matplotlib code that plots the C-alpha trace (Angstrom):
import matplotlib.pyplot as plt

x = [115.4, 115.9, 115.5, 118.2, 116.7, 118.2, 116.0, 116.0, 114.1, 114.9, 117.6, 120.3, 119.3, 120.0, 118.6, 120.6, 120.5, 118.2, 117.0, 113.4, 111.7, 108.9, 109.2, 107.5, 104.8, 103.8, 101.6, 103.3, 104.8, 108.2, 110.5, 114.3, 117.0, 118.6, 122.2, 123.2, 121.4, 119.4, 115.7, 113.9, 112.9, 109.5, 108.9, 106.0, 107.0, 106.1, 107.4, 109.5, 112.0, 113.9, 117.2, 119.9, 122.4, 126.1, 129.2, 129.0, 125.3, 124.4, 120.8, 118.5, 115.5, 115.2, 112.5, 111.6, 110.2, 108.9, 108.8, 105.8, 103.4]
y = [1.3, -2.3, -5.1, -7.8, -11.3, -14.8, -17.5, -21.0, -24.1, -25.7, -25.4, -26.8, -25.7, -22.1, -20.7, -17.4, -13.8, -11.3, -7.8, -6.8, -3.4, -4.6, -7.4, -10.5, -12.0, -15.6, -16.8, -14.5, -16.0, -14.5, -14.8, -14.6, -15.0, -18.5, -18.8, -19.1, -15.8, -17.5, -17.3, -17.2, -19.5, -19.2, -19.8, -19.5, -17.8, -20.1, -17.9, -14.8, -14.6, -11.5, -11.9, -9.6, -8.6, -7.8, -8.1, -12.0, -11.9, -8.9, -10.1, -9.7, -11.2, -14.8, -16.2, -19.9, -20.9, -23.9, -24.4, -22.6, -24.8]
z = [20.2, 19.3, 21.9, 21.9, 22.5, 22.6, 21.1, 22.5, 21.6, 25.0, 27.7, 25.5, 21.9, 21.1, 17.9, 18.1, 19.1, 17.2, 17.7, 17.6, 17.4, 19.6, 22.2, 21.0, 23.3, 23.9, 21.1, 18.5, 15.4, 14.5, 11.5, 11.8, 9.2, 8.9, 10.0, 6.4, 5.6, 2.9, 3.8, 7.1, 10.0, 11.6, 15.3, 17.7, 21.0, 23.9, 26.7, 27.5, 30.3, 31.5, 33.3, 34.5, 31.7, 31.8, 29.8, 29.7, 28.8, 26.6, 26.1, 29.1, 27.3, 26.3, 24.1, 24.3, 20.9, 18.9, 15.2, 13.6, 11.7]

ax = plt.figure().add_subplot(projection="3d")
ax.plot(x, y, z, "-o")
ax.set_aspect("equal")
plt.show()
């Protein structure tokens, strides 16, 4: 089963929605495809937040991330 997560850099900057086989944890480095589909972006997971889901918000898990160095 895949876990749908929304990635955010901050409260106003959404990276996008992605599915993961395992839920990333704070401190993990993740790689997701770029919006253009050419290459990958690398992020460090800063925090994980779970919220109620529904038709308007299909993802119940939000990952707050920073650029990986």
